[in-house]
DORO-296211 format. One record per residue (C-alpha): residue in three letters; x, y, z. Coordinates in steps of 0.2 Angstrom, whole numbers, padded with zeros to 4 digits, always signed. Example, Ala and Ser with C-alpha at 12.3 -4.5 7.8 and 13.67 -1.06 7.14 Angstrom:
BEGIN
ALA+0062-0022+0039
SER+0068-0005+0036
***
This chain:
BEGIN
MET-0051-0061-0025
THR-0055-0048-0011
GLU-0046-0051+0005
ARG-0060-0049+0019
ILE-0051-0042+0034
ALA-0056-0040+0052
LEU-0047-0031+0066
ILE-0046-0037+0084
GLY-0044-0021+0094
TYR-0048-0003+0090
GLY-0035+0007+0100
ALA-0021+0017+0093
ILE-0014+0003+0083
GLY-0031-0004+0077
LEU-0036+0014+0072
ALA-0020+0016+0062
VAL-0021+0000+0053
HIS-0039+0003+0049
ARG-0035+0020+0042
LEU-0020+0013+0032
LEU-0031-0001+0025
ARG-0045+0012+0020
GLU-0033+0024+0012
HIS-0021+0012+0003
GLY-0030-0005+0003
GLY-0037-0003-0015
GLN-0050-0014-0022
SER-0043-0030-0016
ILE-0046-0027+0002
GLU-0062-0025+0012
VAL-0063-0022+0031
VAL-0078-0032+0036
GLY-0077-0030+0055
ILE-0069-0023+0070
LEU-0069-0033+0087
VAL-0069-0021+0102
ARG-0069-0024+0120
ASP-0081-0010+0125
LEU-0094-0008+0111
VAL-0103+0006+0119
ARG-0087+0017+0120
ALA-0082+0012+0103
LEU-0099+0017+0096
GLN-0097+0034+0105
GLN-0080+0037+0099
SER-0083+0031+0081
PRO-0101+0031+0077
GLU-0097+0032+0058
GLU-0090+0014+0060
ALA-0105+0007+0068
PRO-0108-0006+0054
LEU-0091-0013+0057
LEU-0090-0013+0076
THR-0095-0028+0086
GLY-0091-0034+0104
SER-0093-0053+0099
LEU-0080-0064+0091
HIS-0093-0076+0085
ASP-0102-0061+0076
LEU-0085-0056+0069
LEU-0081-0073+0062
ASP-0099-0074+0055
ARG-0094-0060+0043
ARG-0084-0073+0032
LEU-0067-0065+0034
THR-0051-0072+0027
LEU-0039-0063+0038
ALA-0040-0057+0056
VAL-0027-0044+0062
GLU-0024-0044+0080
CYS-0021-0026+0086
ALA-0025-0028+0105
GLY-0011-0035+0115
HIS-0007-0051+0124
GLU-0024-0053+0132
ALA-0032-0053+0115
VAL-0020-0066+0109
ASP-0025-0077+0123
ALA-0043-0074+0122
HIS-0046-0075+0103
ALA-0031-0082+0093
GLU-0034-0100+0094
THR-0053-0098+0090
VAL-0049-0087+0075
LEU-0037-0101+0068
GLN-0050-0115+0072
ALA-0063-0105+0062
GLY-0052-0107+0047
VAL-0046-0089+0046
ASP-0028-0083+0044
LEU-0021-0073+0058
LEU-0009-0059+0058
LEU-0002-0055+0076
VAL+0004-0037+0079
SER+0008-0042+0097
VAL+0022-0054+0092
GLY+0029-0052+0110
ALA+0015-0064+0115
LEU+0024-0078+0107
ALA+0038-0076+0120
ASP+0028-0088+0130
SER+0034-0105+0122
ALA+0018-0114+0126
ARG+0007-0101+0119
HIS+0018-0100+0103
GLN+0018-0119+0101
ALA-0001-0120+0104
LEU-0004-0107+0091
LEU+0008-0115+0078
GLN-0001-0132+0081
THR-0018-0125+0079
ALA-0013-0115+0063
ARG-0005-0131+0056
SER-0020-0142+0060
HIS-0032-0130+0052
SER-0021-0127+0037
LYS-0021-0108+0041
ARG-0007-0095+0042
LEU+0000-0087+0058
ILE+0008-0071+0051
LEU+0021-0062+0061
PRO+0025-0045+0054
SER+0044-0041+0055
GLY+0040-0023+0058
ALA+0032-0026+0074
ILE+0049-0027+0082
GLY+0061-0015+0075
GLY+0076-0023+0066
ILE+0070-0041+0064
ASP+0074-0040+0045
TRP+0092-0035+0049
LEU+0094-0047+0063
SER+0088-0061+0052
ALA+0101-0056+0039
ALA+0115-0054+0052
ARG+0111-0072+0058
THR+0117-0079+0042
ALA+0134-0069+0045
GLY+0136-0077+0062
LEU+0126-0066+0074
ARG+0123-0078+0089
GLN+0116-0066+0103
VAL+0106-0050+0104
THR+0100-0041+0120
TYR+0084-0032+0117
ARG+0078-0018+0129
SER+0061-0010+0126
ARG+0053+0005+0135
LYS+0035+0010+0134
PRO+0029+0027+0139
***
């Protein structure tokens, strides 16, 4: 079965994810759409991707995707995540920090459960999560995380 993937966001992360899927996705993955905030700008920057680009979430969802990959930040999570899950599409959140808001986290979990969909959180989005998860079984109780962005 082919995984029909759509990207939400086409900035640095979205471009990198799209490139990796194209180069390493193989026959079982097809990128069917890319949701962008500014369609005119996206078309100017990537005219070769015109068939994939859209400024409308509803247009994106009409493309029968099976997985949406959010690559656009917390605002995109607020604007699109619940609608994607309600449409019956699994959602991978790159912006896992958006779930630091407990109400948002619980709402998305509830929406995913009620529509029998997966809310996927890649451990690589925050460096060291795999290690921290393993260390917790050995008694780790507290971590202080500091992040700086350029």
